[in-house]
C-alpha positions as a LaTeX table, in Angstrom:
\begin{tabular}{lrrr}
\hline
Residue & $x$ (\AA) & $y$ (\AA) & $z$ (\AA) \\
\hline
Met1 & 6.59 & $-6.19$ & 12.67 \\
Arg2 & 7.59 & $-3.45$ & 10.25 \\
Ile3 & 5.86 & $-3.14$ & 6.87 \\
Ala4 & 6.87 & $-0.77$ & 4.05 \\
Val5 & 3.96 & 0.28 & 1.85 \\
Phe6 & 4.47 & 1.59 & $-1.69$ \\
Ser7 & 2.11 & 2.61 & $-4.49$ \\
Asp8 & 2.03 & 4.34 & $-7.86$ \\
Leu9 & 5.56 & 3.72 & $-9.11$ \\
His10 & 4.70 & 4.80 & $-12.67$ \\
Gly11 & 8.18 & 4.16 & $-14.09$ \\
Gly12 & 10.14 & 5.58 & $-11.16$ \\
Ser13 & 13.14 & 3.91 & $-9.59$ \\
Glu14 & 12.56 & 0.56 & $-7.94$ \\
Glu15 & 15.63 & 1.07 & $-5.72$ \\
Pro16 & 13.66 & 2.23 & $-2.62$ \\
Ile17 & 11.50 & $-0.90$ & $-2.88$ \\
Gln18 & 14.58 & $-3.09$ & $-3.26$ \\
Thr19 & 16.11 & $-1.47$ & $-0.17$ \\
Ala20 & 12.89 & $-1.90$ & 1.81 \\
Leu21 & 12.85 & $-5.61$ & 0.97 \\
Thr22 & 16.12 & $-5.98$ & 2.88 \\
Glu23 & 15.09 & $-3.77$ & 5.83 \\
Tyr24 & 11.41 & $-4.57$ & 6.50 \\
Asp25 & 9.52 & $-7.72$ & 7.45 \\
Tyr26 & 7.08 & $-7.19$ & 4.56 \\
Val27 & 6.81 & $-4.88$ & 1.57 \\
Val28 & 3.36 & $-4.10$ & 0.18 \\
Phe29 & 2.80 & $-2.62$ & $-3.28$ \\
Leu30 & $-0.64$ & $-1.17$ & $-3.98$ \\
Gly31 & $-0.54$ & $-1.04$ & $-7.76$ \\
Asp32 & 0.31 & 1.09 & $-10.78$ \\
Gly33 & 3.76 & $-0.01$ & $-11.81$ \\
Leu34 & 3.42 & $-3.69$ & $-11.01$ \\
Leu35 & 4.85 & $-4.83$ & $-14.36$ \\
Gln36 & 8.14 & $-3.10$ & $-13.56$ \\
Ile37 & 8.57 & $-4.76$ & $-10.16$ \\
Arg38 & 6.72 & $-8.05$ & $-10.56$ \\
His39 & 10.08 & $-9.86$ & $-10.34$ \\
Phe40 & 10.09 & $-9.16$ & $-6.58$ \\
Glu41 & 7.27 & $-11.71$ & $-6.31$ \\
Tyr42 & 9.80 & $-14.36$ & $-7.33$ \\
Asp43 & 12.83 & $-12.87$ & $-5.59$ \\
Tyr44 & 11.05 & $-12.38$ & $-2.24$ \\
Pro45 & 7.95 & $-14.61$ & $-2.31$ \\
Glu46 & 7.59 & $-14.67$ & 1.47 \\
Lys47 & 7.60 & $-10.91$ & 1.98 \\
Phe48 & 6.44 & $-9.08$ & $-1.19$ \\
Leu49 & 2.65 & $-8.61$ & $-1.22$ \\
Phe50 & 0.72 & $-6.72$ & $-3.89$ \\
Val51 & $-2.53$ & $-5.85$ & $-5.60$ \\
Arg52 & $-3.00$ & $-4.36$ & $-9.04$ \\
Gly53 & $-3.96$ & $-0.81$ & $-9.86$ \\
Asn54 & $-5.95$ & 0.77 & $-12.66$ \\
Cys55 & $-2.81$ & 1.08 & $-14.84$ \\
Asp56 & $-1.78$ & $-2.56$ & $-14.36$ \\
Gly57 & $-2.90$ & $-5.40$ & $-16.61$ \\
Tyr58 & $-2.66$ & $-8.74$ & $-14.86$ \\
Gly59 & $-6.30$ & $-9.77$ & $-14.86$ \\
Glu60 & $-5.42$ & $-12.65$ & $-12.54$ \\
Thr61 & $-3.85$ & $-10.34$ & $-9.93$ \\
Pro62 & $-6.35$ & $-9.34$ & $-7.24$ \\
Leu63 & $-7.65$ & $-5.80$ & $-6.93$ \\
Arg64 & $-8.12$ & $-6.26$ & $-3.18$ \\
Arg65 & $-6.65$ & $-8.53$ & $-0.52$ \\
Ile66 & $-7.21$ & $-8.90$ & 3.19 \\
Ile67 & $-4.26$ & $-10.12$ & 5.21 \\
Asp68 & $-3.97$ & $-10.92$ & 8.90 \\
Phe69 & $-0.79$ & $-9.51$ & 10.42 \\
Asp70 & $-0.44$ & $-10.66$ & 14.02 \\
Gly71 & $-4.21$ & $-10.56$ & 14.58 \\
Val72 & $-4.69$ & $-7.22$ & 12.81 \\
Arg73 & $-6.88$ & $-7.35$ & 9.68 \\
Val74 & $-5.41$ & $-5.25$ & 6.88 \\
Met75 & $-7.07$ & $-4.52$ & 3.54 \\
Leu76 & $-4.82$ & $-3.86$ & 0.53 \\
Thr77 & $-6.36$ & $-2.05$ & $-2.43$ \\
His78 & $-5.29$ & 0.43 & $-5.06$ \\
Gly79 & $-8.40$ & 2.49 & $-4.37$ \\
His80 & $-9.71$ & 3.31 & $-7.83$ \\
Glu81 & $-12.69$ & 0.96 & $-7.48$ \\
Glu82 & $-13.48$ & 2.57 & $-4.13$ \\
Arg83 & $-13.31$ & 6.04 & $-5.74$ \\
Val84 & $-10.74$ & 7.40 & $-3.27$ \\
Lys85 & $-10.08$ & 10.48 & $-5.43$ \\
Tyr86 & $-13.53$ & 11.66 & $-4.31$ \\
Gly87 & $-13.05$ & 10.99 & $-0.60$ \\
Leu88 & $-12.97$ & 8.04 & 1.77 \\
Met89 & $-16.68$ & 7.35 & 2.29 \\
Thr90 & $-16.90$ & 4.45 & $-0.18$ \\
Ile91 & $-13.72$ & 2.80 & 1.06 \\
Leu92 & $-14.88$ & 3.31 & 4.65 \\
Gly93 & $-18.03$ & 1.34 & 3.84 \\
Val94 & $-15.97$ & $-1.49$ & 2.32 \\
Ala95 & $-13.64$ & $-1.49$ & 5.33 \\
Lys96 & $-16.56$ & $-1.76$ & 7.75 \\
Lys97 & $-18.14$ & $-4.56$ & 5.74 \\
Glu98 & $-14.84$ & $-6.48$ & 5.68 \\
Glu99 & $-14.27$ & $-5.74$ & 9.39 \\
Val100 & $-10.69$ & $-4.59$ & 8.92 \\
Asn101 & $-8.55$ & $-2.57$ & 11.30 \\
Ile102 & $-6.35$ & $-0.95$ & 8.66 \\
Val103 & $-6.85$ & 0.05 & 5.00 \\
Leu104 & $-3.83$ & 0.51 & 2.76 \\
Phe105 & $-4.66$ & 2.30 & $-0.50$ \\
Gly106 & $-3.05$ & 4.42 & $-3.21$ \\
His107 & $-4.29$ & 5.95 & $-6.48$ \\
Thr108 & $-4.36$ & 9.62 & $-5.40$ \\
His109 & $-0.55$ & 10.05 & $-5.24$ \\
Arg110 & $-1.11$ & 12.01 & $-2.00$ \\
Pro111 & 0.38 & 10.57 & 1.21 \\
Glu112 & $-2.16$ & 10.37 & 4.01 \\
Val113 & $-2.63$ & 8.77 & 7.40 \\
Ala114 & $-6.08$ & 9.16 & 8.95 \\
Glu115 & $-8.32$ & 7.38 & 11.42 \\
Ile116 & $-12.05$ & 7.23 & 10.76 \\
Asp117 & $-14.48$ & 5.33 & 12.98 \\
Gly118 & $-11.61$ & 3.41 & 14.56 \\
Ile119 & $-10.15$ & 2.28 & 11.21 \\
Leu120 & $-6.66$ & 3.43 & 10.20 \\
Phe121 & $-6.39$ & 4.59 & 6.57 \\
Val122 & $-2.91$ & 4.80 & 5.05 \\
Asn123 & $-2.01$ & 6.09 & 1.60 \\
Pro124 & 1.75 & 5.98 & 0.96 \\
Gly125 & 1.55 & 8.54 & $-1.85$ \\
Ser126 & 3.59 & 7.95 & $-4.99$ \\
Ser127 & 6.85 & 6.03 & $-4.88$ \\
Ser128 & 7.91 & 7.97 & $-7.98$ \\
Ser129 & 9.61 & 11.34 & $-7.76$ \\
Ala130 & 8.37 & 12.12 & $-11.27$ \\
Tyr131 & 5.63 & 14.35 & $-9.89$ \\
Gly132 & 8.06 & 16.95 & $-8.53$ \\
Arg133 & 7.44 & 16.20 & $-4.86$ \\
Gly134 & 9.95 & 13.41 & $-4.29$ \\
Gly135 & 8.86 & 9.86 & $-3.64$ \\
Thr136 & 7.12 & 8.68 & $-0.49$ \\
Phe137 & 6.17 & 5.41 & 1.15 \\
Ala138 & 4.43 & 4.50 & 4.37 \\
Glu139 & 5.84 & 2.62 & 7.30 \\
Leu140 & 3.33 & 0.50 & 9.20 \\
Val141 & 4.31 & $-0.97$ & 12.56 \\
Ile142 & 2.24 & $-3.75$ & 14.13 \\
Asp143 & 3.15 & $-5.04$ & 17.58 \\
Lys144 & 0.98 & $-7.31$ & 19.72 \\
Gly145 & $-2.26$ & $-6.09$ & 18.17 \\
Lys146 & $-1.33$ & $-2.39$ & 18.31 \\
Tyr147 & $-0.41$ & $-0.45$ & 15.19 \\
Ser148 & 0.76 & 2.91 & 13.91 \\
Ala149 & 1.78 & 4.39 & 10.57 \\
Gly150 & 3.82 & 7.26 & 9.21 \\
Ile151 & 5.00 & 8.65 & 5.89 \\
Val152 & 8.65 & 8.44 & 4.80 \\
Lys153 & 9.96 & 10.78 & 2.08 \\
Phe154 & 12.88 & 9.95 & $-0.19$ \\
Asp155 & 14.47 & 11.43 & $-3.32$ \\
\hline
\end{tabular}
C-alpha cells in the first residue's frame, strides 16, 4: 500500500495532490489549506483522508485521527496542538498513549522522517513552493505490517 502525505498547502498548487490521487492508494492531507482542496473529499471519498490545521476553519473536521492501514496504527494530526515546533516530546507522549506505530504531522513546514522509541514520525514538509524551497510530500509504504517513509520533492 502506497500513501502520499501532504501538509501546509497555504494557497499553493493543488496539482501534485491531484496527481497523487491517481497514483497512490491513499492521499492524506494534514491541514492548513483544507478549504482549497476540500472538494477531493467528494471526488475521491474512498482515498482522500484529512485533518484540519491551525489555519483551517471547519470546526466539525477532526484535529486528529487514528487509522488502521493493514494492521498498522497511524495517527494523523497537524501538530500545532502537540507543539511540534518546539520538538517531538509532546507528540511522542500522545503517540505512546494512543499506541500507534506511525505519526503523520505537519505544521513546521520542514520535511522530516525520524524514529523515536520504535514509533515512526513523518512530516511531509510544505506542499507549497511559496517558501522558496520547492514543495515536498512524504511517501509512506505499508506492506504486511512493515512500513517505511521518504520525502519527495517537487517544483
